MIDOSE-1310 file (N, C-alpha, C; in nm, 2 decimals, decimal comma, always signed):
residues 226
mrng	+1,19/+3,97/+3,35/+1,29/+3,92/+3,25/+1,27/+3,78/+3,20; +1,21/+3,70/+3,29/+1,17/+3,56/+3,25/+1,07/+3,56/+3,13; +0,97/+3,65/+3,14/+0,87/+3,66/+3,04/+0,93/+3,70/+2,91; +1,02/+3,81/+2,92/+1,09/+3,85/+2,80/+1,17/+3,75/+2,73
wlif	+1,24/+3,67/+2,82/+1,33/+3,56/+2,76/+1,25/+3,45/+2,69; +1,13/+3,42/+2,75/+1,04/+3,32/+2,69/+0,99/+3,36/+2,55; +0,95/+3,49/+2,55/+0,91/+3,55/+2,42/+1,02/+3,55/+2,32; +1,14/+3,58/+2,36/+1,26/+3,59/+2,28/+1,28/+3,45/+2,22
rrql	+1,28/+3,34/+2,30/+1,30/+3,21/+2,26/+1,19/+3,16/+2,16; +1,07/+3,20/+2,19/+0,96/+3,16/+2,10/+0,98/+3,22/+1,96; +1,03/+3,35/+1,96/+1,05/+3,41/+1,83/+1,16/+3,34/+1,75; +1,27/+3,30/+1,82/+1,38/+3,23/+1,76/+1,33/+3,10/+1,70
qdtp	+1,25/+3,03/+1,77/+1,19/+2,90/+1,73/+1,11/+2,91/+1,60; +1,04/+3,03/+1,59/+0,94/+3,05/+1,48/+1,01/+3,11/+1,36; +1,14/+3,14/+1,37/+1,21/+3,21/+1,26/+1,21/+3,13/+1,13; +1,24/+3,00/+1,13/+1,23/+2,92/+1,00/+1,10/+2,92/+0,94
knrt	+0,99/+2,94/+1,02/+0,86/+2,94/+0,96/+0,82/+3,07/+0,89; +0,89/+3,18/+0,93/+0,85/+3,31/+0,88/+0,96/+3,36/+0,79; +0,95/+3,32/+0,66/+1,06/+3,35/+0,57/+1,05/+3,50/+0,53; +0,93/+3,56/+0,53/+0,91/+3,70/+0,50/+0,99/+3,79/+0,59
vliq	+0,99/+3,75/+0,72/+1,06/+3,83/+0,82/+1,21/+3,80/+0,80; +1,24/+3,67/+0,78/+1,38/+3,63/+0,78/+1,46/+3,70/+0,66; +1,39/+3,71/+0,55/+1,46/+3,77/+0,43/+1,50/+3,92/+0,46; +1,43/+3,98/+0,55/+1,47/+4,12/+0,58/+1,61/+4,13/+0,64
fvlf	+1,65/+4,03/+0,71/+1,78/+4,03/+0,78/+1,90/+4,00/+0,69; +1,87/+3,94/+0,57/+1,98/+3,89/+0,49/+2,00/+3,97/+0,36; +1,89/+4,04/+0,32/+1,89/+4,11/+0,19/+2,00/+4,21/+0,17; +2,01/+4,31/+0,26/+2,11/+4,42/+0,24/+2,25/+4,37/+0,27
palt	+2,28/+4,29/+0,37/+2,41/+4,23/+0,37/+2,46/+4,16/+0,25; +2,37/+4,09/+0,19/+2,40/+4,02/+0,06/+2,42/+4,12/-0,05; +2,34/+4,22/-0,06/+2,36/+4,32/-0,16/+2,49/+4,40/-0,15; +2,53/+4,42/-0,02/+2,65/+4,49/+0,01/+2,77/+4,41/-0,04
llmn	+2,77/+4,28/-0,01/+2,88/+4,19/-0,05/+2,89/+4,19/-0,21; +2,77/+4,18/-0,27/+2,77/+4,17/-0,42/+2,82/+4,30/-0,48; +2,77/+4,42/-0,43/+2,81/+4,54/-0,49/+2,96/+4,58/-0,46; +3,00/+4,54/-0,35/+3,14/+4,57/-0,31/+3,24/+4,49/-0,40
savk	+3,20/+4,37/-0,44/+3,29/+4,29/-0,52/+3,27/+4,32/-0,67; +3,15/+4,36/-0,71/+3,12/+4,37/-0,86/+3,14/+4,51/-0,91; +3,13/+4,62/-0,83/+3,13/+4,75/-0,88/+3,26/+4,82/-0,83; +3,34/+4,87/-0,92/+3,46/+4,95/-0,89/+3,46/+5,07/-0,97
iegm	+3,44/+5,19/-0,91/+3,43/+5,31/-0,98/+3,54/+5,41/-0,93; +3,62/+5,46/-1,02/+3,73/+5,55/-0,99/+3,67/+5,67/-0,91; +3,73/+5,71/-0,80/+3,69/+5,83/-0,73/+3,57/+5,80/-0,63; +3,52/+5,68/-0,62/+3,41/+5,65/-0,53/+3,46/+5,65/-0,39
pknf	+3,39/+5,71/-0,30/+3,43/+5,72/-0,16/+3,46/+5,58/-0,10; +3,55/+5,58/-0,01/+3,58/+5,45/+0,06/+3,46/+5,40/+0,14; +3,43/+5,27/+0,13/+3,32/+5,21/+0,20/+3,18/+5,27/+0,16; +3,17/+5,32/+0,04/+3,05/+5,38/-0,01/+2,93/+5,29/+0,00
fvtl	+2,94/+5,17/-0,05/+2,83/+5,08/-0,05/+2,79/+5,03/+0,09; +2,90/+5,01/+0,17/+2,87/+4,97/+0,31/+2,79/+5,07/+0,38; +2,83/+5,20/+0,37/+2,75/+5,30/+0,44/+2,61/+5,32/+0,38; +2,60/+5,31/+0,25/+2,47/+5,32/+0,18/+2,37/+5,21/+0,23
fatm	+2,41/+5,09/+0,21/+2,32/+4,98/+0,24/+2,30/+4,96/+0,39; +2,40/+5,00/+0,48/+2,39/+4,99/+0,62/+2,28/+5,09/+0,67; +2,27/+5,21/+0,61/+2,17/+5,30/+0,64/+2,03/+5,25/+0,60; +2,02/+5,20/+0,48/+1,90/+5,15/+0,43/+1,85/+5,03/+0,52
yvgm	+1,95/+4,95/+0,56/+1,92/+4,83/+0,64/+1,86/+4,87/+0,78; +1,92/+4,98/+0,84/+1,86/+5,03/+0,97/+1,72/+5,08/+0,95; +1,69/+5,15/+0,84/+1,56/+5,21/+0,82/+1,46/+5,11/+0,77; +1,49/+4,99/+0,73/+1,40/+4,90/+0,67/+1,38/+4,77/+0,76
aplt	+1,49/+4,69/+0,77/+1,47/+4,56/+0,83/+1,41/+4,55/+0,97; +1,47/+4,63/+1,07/+1,41/+4,62/+1,20/+1,27/+4,68/+1,21; +1,24/+4,78/+1,13/+1,11/+4,85/+1,13/+1,00/+4,75/+1,08; +1,02/+4,69/+0,96/+0,92/+4,61/+0,90/+0,91/+4,47/+0,98
ataa	+1,02/+4,42/+1,03/+1,01/+4,29/+1,10/+0,94/+4,31/+1,23; +0,97/+4,41/+1,31/+0,90/+4,43/+1,44/+0,75/+4,46/+1,42; +0,72/+4,55/+1,32/+0,58/+4,58/+1,29/+0,50/+4,45/+1,25; +0,56/+4,37/+1,16/+0,49/+4,25/+1,11/+0,47/+4,15/+1,22
iiae	+0,57/+4,13/+1,31/+0,56/+4,03/+1,42/+0,44/+4,07/+1,52; +0,45/+4,20/+1,56/+0,35/+4,24/+1,66/+0,21/+4,25/+1,60; +0,20/+4,30/+1,48/+0,07/+4,31/+1,41/+0,01/+4,17/+1,39; +0,09/+4,08/+1,35/+0,04/+3,94/+1,33/-0,01/+3,88/+1,46
ekek	+0,06/+3,90/+1,57/+0,02/+3,84/+1,70/-0,10/+3,91/+1,75; -0,11/+4,04/+1,72/-0,23/+4,11/+1,77/-0,35/+4,07/+1,69; -0,34/+4,05/+1,56/-0,45/+4,01/+1,47/-0,50/+3,87/+1,51; -0,41/+3,78/+1,55/-0,44/+3,64/+1,59/-0,48/+3,64/+1,74
ntlr	-0,49/+3,75/+1,81/-0,52/+3,76/+1,95/-0,42/+3,69/+2,04; -0,30/+3,65/+1,99/-0,20/+3,60/+2,07/-0,14/+3,70/+2,17; -0,13/+3,83/+2,12/-0,08/+3,93/+2,21/-0,17/+3,96/+2,32; -0,30/+3,96/+2,30/-0,40/+3,98/+2,41/-0,39/+3,87/+2,51
vlmf	-0,38/+3,75/+2,47/-0,36/+3,63/+2,56/-0,24/+3,65/+2,65; -0,13/+3,70/+2,59/-0,01/+3,72/+2,66/-0,03/+3,82/+2,77; -0,09/+3,93/+2,73/-0,12/+4,04/+2,83/-0,21/+4,00/+2,94; -0,31/+3,92/+2,91/-0,40/+3,87/+3,02/-0,33/+3,76/+3,10
sgvr	-0,22/+3,71/+3,05/-0,14/+3,61/+3,13/-0,04/+3,67/+3,22; -0,03/+3,80/+3,22/+0,06/+3,88/+3,31/+0,18/+3,93/+3,24; +0,20/+3,92/+3,11/+0,31/+3,97/+3,04/+0,29/+4,12/+3,02; +0,38/+4,20/+3,07/+0,37/+4,34/+3,06/+0,42/+4,39/+2,93
pqey	+0,38/+4,51/+2,88/+0,42/+4,56/+2,75/+0,57/+4,57/+2,73; +0,64/+4,62/+2,83/+0,79/+4,63/+2,82/+0,86/+4,49/+2,82; +0,80/+4,39/+2,88/+0,85/+4,26/+2,87/+0,83/+4,20/+2,73; +0,71/+4,22/+2,67/+0,69/+4,17/+2,54/+0,78/+4,24/+2,44
lagv	+0,79/+4,38/+2,45/+0,87/+4,45/+2,36/+1,02/+4,41/+2,37; +1,06/+4,38/+2,49/+1,20/+4,34/+2,52/+1,23/+4,21/+2,45; +1,13/+4,11/+2,46/+1,15/+3,98/+2,39/+1,15/+3,99/+2,24; +1,05/+4,06/+2,18/+1,05/+4,07/+2,04/+1,16/+4,16/+1,99
ggyv	+1,18/+4,28/+2,06/+1,29/+4,37/+2,02/+1,43/+4,31/+2,03; +1,45/+4,23/+2,14/+1,58/+4,16/+2,15/+1,60/+4,06/+2,04; +1,50/+3,99/+2,00/+1,51/+3,90/+1,89/+1,54/+3,97/+1,76; +1,47/+4,08/+1,73/+1,50/+4,16/+1,61/+1,64/+4,22/+1,61
lllc	+1,68/+4,27/+1,73/+1,81/+4,33/+1,75/+1,92/+4,23/+1,72; +1,90/+4,10/+1,78/+2,00/+4,00/+1,76/+2,03/+3,97/+1,61; +1,92/+3,95/+1,54/+1,93/+3,91/+1,40/+1,98/+4,03/+1,31; +1,94/+4,15/+1,35/+1,98/+4,26/+1,27/+2,13/+4,29/+1,30
maga	+2,18/+4,27/+1,42/+2,32/+4,29/+1,45/+2,41/+4,18/+1,38; +2,35/+4,06/+1,36/+2,42/+3,96/+1,28/+2,45/+4,01/+1,14; +2,34/+4,07/+1,08/+2,35/+4,14/+0,95/+2,45/+4,25/+0,95; +2,44/+4,33/+1,06/+2,53/+4,45/+1,08/+2,68/+4,40/+1,08
gilc	+2,70/+4,29/+1,14/+2,84/+4,23/+1,15/+2,89/+4,20/+1,01; +2,80/+4,15/+0,93/+2,84/+4,12/+0,79/+2,87/+4,25/+0,71; +2,79/+4,35/+0,73/+2,81/+4,48/+0,67/+2,95/+4,54/+0,71; +2,97/+4,53/+0,84/+3,10/+4,58/+0,90/+3,22/+4,51/+0,84
aage	+3,21/+4,38/+0,83/+3,32/+4,29/+0,78/+3,34/+4,33/+0,63; +3,24/+4,37/+0,56/+3,26/+4,40/+0,42/+3,34/+4,53/+0,40; +3,34/+4,62/+0,50/+3,41/+4,75/+0,49/+3,56/+4,74/+0,53; +3,63/+4,84/+0,49/+3,77/+4,86/+0,53/+3,78/+4,95/+0,65
ytap	+3,78/+4,89/+0,77/+3,78/+4,96/+0,90/+3,89/+4,91/+0,99; +3,93/+5,00/+1,08/+4,02/+4,96/+1,18/+3,94/+4,90/+1,30; +4,00/+4,84/+1,40/+3,93/+4,78/+1,51/+3,84/+4,88/+1,58; +3,89/+5,00/+1,62/+3,81/+5,10/+1,68/+3,69/+5,15/+1,59
qrtg	+3,72/+5,16/+1,47/+3,61/+5,20/+1,37/+3,50/+5,09/+1,36; +3,54/+4,97/+1,37/+3,44/+4,86/+1,37/+3,35/+4,87/+1,49; +3,41/+4,89/+1,61/+3,34/+4,91/+1,73/+3,24/+5,02/+1,72; +3,28/+5,14/+1,67/+3,19/+5,25/+1,65/+3,08/+5,22/+1,55
flav	+3,12/+5,15/+1,44/+3,02/+5,11/+1,34/+2,91/+5,03/+1,40; +2,94/+4,93/+1,47/+2,84/+4,84/+1,53/+2,76/+4,91/+1,64; +2,82/+5,01/+1,71/+2,75/+5,09/+1,81/+2,64/+5,17/+1,75; +2,68/+5,24/+1,64/+2,59/+5,33/+1,56/+2,47/+5,24/+1,51
maag	+2,51/+5,13/+1,45/+2,41/+5,04/+1,39/+2,31/+4,99/+1,50; +2,36/+4,96/+1,62/+2,27/+4,91/+1,73/+2,18/+5,02/+1,77; +2,23/+5,14/+1,78/+2,14/+5,25/+1,82/+2,03/+5,28/+1,72; +2,07/+5,28/+1,59/+1,97/+5,30/+1,49/+1,87/+5,19/+1,48
ilvs	+1,91/+5,07/+1,50/+1,82/+4,95/+1,50/+1,72/+4,96/+1,62; +1,77/+5,01/+1,73/+1,68/+5,03/+1,85/+1,57/+5,12/+1,82; +1,60/+5,24/+1,76/+1,50/+5,33/+1,72/+1,40/+5,27/+1,63; +1,44/+5,20/+1,53/+1,35/+5,14/+1,43/+1,26/+5,03/+1,50
illg	+1,32/+4,96/+1,59/+1,24/+4,86/+1,67/+1,12/+4,93/+1,74; +1,15/+5,05/+1,80/+1,05/+5,12/+1,88/+0,94/+5,17/+1,78; +0,98/+5,22/+1,66/+0,89/+5,27/+1,56/+0,80/+5,16/+1,51; +0,87/+5,04/+1,48/+0,80/+4,93/+1,43/+0,70/+4,88/+1,54
gaig	+0,74/+4,88/+1,66/+0,65/+4,84/+1,77/+0,53/+4,93/+1,78; +0,55/+5,06/+1,76/+0,43/+5,15/+1,76/+0,34/+5,12/+1,65; +0,39/+5,10/+1,53/+0,30/+5,07/+1,42/+0,23/+4,94/+1,44; +0,30/+4,84/+1,49/+0,24/+4,71/+1,51/+0,13/+4,71/+1,61
vasp	+0,15/+4,78/+1,72/+0,05/+4,79/+1,82/-0,07/+4,87/+1,78; -0,05/+4,98/+1,70/-0,16/+5,06/+1,66/-0,24/+5,00/+1,54; -0,19/+4,90/+1,48/-0,25/+4,84/+1,36/-0,35/+4,73/+1,40; -0,47/+4,72/+1,34/-0,56/+4,62/+1,37/-0,52/+4,48/+1,30
sqmt	-0,44/+4,49/+1,20/-0,41/+4,37/+1,12/-0,27/+4,39/+1,06; -0,21/+4,27/+1,02/-0,08/+4,28/+0,96/-0,08/+4,35/+0,82; -0,19/+4,35/+0,75/-0,20/+4,42/+0,62/-0,20/+4,57/+0,65; -0,27/+4,61/+0,75/-0,27/+4,76/+0,79/-0,13/+4,80/+0,83
atsv	-0,06/+4,72/+0,91/+0,07/+4,75/+0,95/+0,16/+4,76/+0,83; +0,15/+4,68/+0,73/+0,23/+4,68/+0,61/+0,21/+4,81/+0,54; +0,08/+4,85/+0,52/+0,05/+4,97/+0,45/+0,10/+5,10/+0,52; +0,11/+5,10/+0,65/+0,17/+5,21/+0,72/+0,32/+5,21/+0,72
tvpv	+0,37/+5,09/+0,73/+0,52/+5,07/+0,74/+0,59/+5,11/+0,61; +0,53/+5,08/+0,49/+0,60/+5,11/+0,36/+0,64/+5,25/+0,34; +0,55/+5,35/+0,36/+0,59/+5,49/+0,34/+0,69/+5,54/+0,44; +0,68/+5,49/+0,57/+0,77/+5,53/+0,67/+0,91/+5,47/+0,64
mlll	+0,91/+5,34/+0,60/+1,03/+5,27/+0,56/+1,10/+5,34/+0,44; +1,03/+5,38/+0,34/+1,08/+5,45/+0,23/+1,15/+5,58/+0,26; +1,08/+5,66/+0,35/+1,14/+5,78/+0,39/+1,27/+5,76/+0,47; +1,27/+5,67/+0,56/+1,39/+5,65/+0,65/+1,50/+5,59/+0,57
afap	+1,47/+5,50/+0,47/+1,58/+5,43/+0,40/+1,63/+5,51/+0,28; +1,55/+5,58/+0,21/+1,59/+5,65/+0,09/+1,63/+5,80/+0,11; +1,57/+5,86/+0,21/+1,60/+6,01/+0,23/+1,75/+6,03/+0,25; +1,82/+5,95/+0,33/+1,97/+5,97/+0,34/+2,04/+5,95/+0,21
mlsi	+2,00/+5,85/+0,13/+2,06/+5,83/+0,00/+2,04/+5,94/-0,09; +1,92/+5,99/-0,10/+1,89/+6,10/-0,19/+1,95/+6,23/-0,15; +1,98/+6,24/-0,02/+2,04/+6,36/+0,04/+2,18/+6,39/-0,02; +2,25/+6,28/-0,07/+2,38/+6,29/-0,13/+2,37/+6,38/-0,25
fnar	+2,26/+6,37/-0,32/+2,25/+6,44/-0,45/+2,16/+6,56/-0,45; +2,08/+6,58/-0,34/+1,99/+6,69/-0,33/+2,00/+6,77/-0,20; +2,03/+6,90/-0,20/+2,04/+6,97/-0,08/+1,91/+6,99/+0,00; +1,80/+7,00/-0,07/+1,67/+7,01/+0,00/+1,64/+6,88/+0,07
vdav	+1,66/+6,77/+0,01/+1,64/+6,64/+0,08/+1,73/+6,63/+0,20; +1,85/+6,68/+0,19/+1,95/+6,67/+0,30/+1,90/+6,76/+0,41; +1,84/+6,87/+0,38/+1,79/+6,95/+0,49/+1,68/+6,88/+0,58; +1,61/+6,79/+0,52/+1,51/+6,71/+0,59/+1,58/+6,58/+0,66
aqyl	+1,66/+6,52/+0,58/+1,72/+6,39/+0,62/+1,81/+6,41/+0,74; +1,87/+6,53/+0,76/+1,96/+6,54/+0,87/+1,89/+6,54/+1,01; +1,76/+6,55/+1,01/+1,68/+6,54/+1,13/+1,62/+6,41/+1,15; +1,64/+6,31/+1,06/+1,60/+6,18/+1,08/+1,71/+6,09/+1,14
ysgq	+1,68/+6,00/+1,23/+1,79/+5,92/+1,29/+1,86/+5,84/+1,18; +1,79/+5,80/+1,07/+1,86/+5,72/+0,97/+1,96/+5,81/+0,89; +1,92/+5,94/+0,88/+2,02/+6,04/+0,82/+2,14/+6,06/+0,91; +2,12/+6,06/+1,04/+2,23/+6,07/+1,13/+2,32/+5,94/+1,13
vsrm	+2,25/+5,82/+1,12/+2,33/+5,70/+1,10/+2,42/+5,71/+0,99; +2,37/+5,76/+0,87/+2,45/+5,77/+0,75/+2,57/+5,86/+0,78; +2,55/+5,97/+0,84/+2,66/+6,07/+0,87/+2,76/+6,01/+0,97; +2,71/+5,94/+1,07/+2,80/+5,89/+1,17/+2,88/+5,78/+1,12
ladg	+2,83/+5,70/+1,03/+2,91/+5,59/+0,97/+3,01/+5,64/+0,88; +2,99/+5,76/+0,82/+3,08/+5,81/+0,73/+3,19/+5,90/+0,80; +3,14/+5,98/+0,89/+3,23/+6,08/+0,95/+3,24/+6,07/+1,10; +3,18/+5,98/+1,17/+3,18/+5,97/+1,31/+3,08/+6,05/+1,38
akgv	+3,05/+6,02/+1,51/+2,95/+6,09/+1,59/+3,00/+6,23/+1,62; +2,91/+6,32/+1,61/+2,93/+6,46/+1,65/+2,82/+6,51/+1,74; +2,85/+6,62/+1,82/+2,76/+6,67/+1,92/+2,62/+6,69/+1,88; +2,60/+6,77/+1,77/+2,47/+6,80/+1,73/+2,40/+6,67/+1,67
gvli	+2,47/+6,59/+1,60/+2,41/+6,47/+1,55/+2,37/+6,37/+1,66; +2,44/+6,37/+1,77/+2,40/+6,28/+1,89/+2,28/+6,34/+1,95; +2,26/+6,47/+1,96/+2,14/+6,53/+2,02/+2,02/+6,50/+1,93; +2,04/+6,51/+1,80/+1,93/+6,48/+1,70/+1,89/+6,33/+1,72
faan	+1,99/+6,25/+1,73/+1,96/+6,10/+1,74/+1,89/+6,08/+1,87; +1,93/+6,14/+1,98/+1,86/+6,12/+2,11/+1,72/+6,16/+2,10; +1,69/+6,28/+2,03/+1,55/+6,33/+2,02/+1,47/+6,23/+1,94; +1,53/+6,17/+1,84/+1,45/+6,07/+1,76/+1,42/+5,94/+1,85
llaa	+1,52/+5,90/+1,93/+1,49/+5,79/+2,02/+1,38/+5,82/+2,12; +1,38/+5,93/+2,18/+1,28/+5,97/+2,27/+1,14/+5,98/+2,20; +1,14/+6,03/+2,08/+1,01/+6,04/+2,00/+0,96/+5,91/+1,97; +1,05/+5,81/+1,93/+1,00/+5,68/+1,90/+0,95/+5,61/+2,02
aglf	+1,01/+5,62/+2,14/+0,96/+5,56/+2,26/+0,83/+5,62/+2,30; +0,81/+5,76/+2,28/+0,69/+5,82/+2,31/+0,57/+5,77/+2,22; +0,61/+5,75/+2,09/+0,51/+5,70/+2,00/+0,46/+5,56/+2,03; +0,55/+5,48/+2,08/+0,52/+5,34/+2,12/+0,43/+5,35/+2,24
aaay	+0,46/+5,43/+2,34/+0,38/+5,44/+2,46/+0,24/+5,49/+2,43; +0,23/+5,59/+2,34/+0,10/+5,65/+2,31/+0,02/+5,55/+2,23; +0,08/+5,47/+2,14/+0,01/+5,37/+2,06/-0,04/+5,26/+2,15; +0,04/+5,22/+2,25/-0,01/+5,12/+2,34/-0,13/+5,17/+2,42
krsk	-0,12/+5,29/+2,47/-0,23/+5,34/+2,55/-0,36/+5,35/+2,47; -0,35/+5,39/+2,34/-0,47/+5,40/+2,26/-0,52/+5,27/+2,21; -0,44/+5,17/+2,22/-0,49/+5,03/+2,17/-0,58/+4,97/+2,27; -0,65/+4,86/+2,23/-0,74/+4,79/+2,32/-0,66/+4,70/+2,42
la	-0,53/+4,70/+2,41/-0,45/+4,62/+2,50/-0,43/+4,68/+2,63; -0,44/+4,82/+2,64/-0,41/+4,89/+2,76/-0,51/+4,86/+2,87
């Protein structure tokens, strides 16, 4: 835990230097506040923009931030030095993942505050967001570890990010897209934020979480860090 905490603190200290990563955490909360105040359409579902941008936030911000951080440290051989110094993979992921989770949850708090929710609904909203962010962190970690450079990580992250972020939005208008999006954790995040958690949705979400953890483990074993 000490190693994970040190990595967490180091990432916090480096935040002002990495504006590319920092902007990921503020973009969608800012867009939500803007759209909520500027767009009023008769018949629009309650908290429409909050649910829409919260889902996109889960599919984009933690994924790209985690992949970029890990790939950059791998490219600069910082990650290899840490592993040779006795830092285990789970400690490193806990440090980086905890940092990304903290900043993402700060953004999730702004998204939640922008919506019209009761106190229990706000608790559920933040719980769903935290679970979705965790899956994205694991996927981003897998991409970062598997990529030889930050540029490669970016090229892999973009299509994955677009699928996770935009499939739930497009599923509102297209039944075929919805048939695919319902099996994605981001699709379940969208449904849970709108209608609450349900049995089948929780199982699909859990399967996504296990798959993301498996991908990270497999990527680490196949990397030269193992």
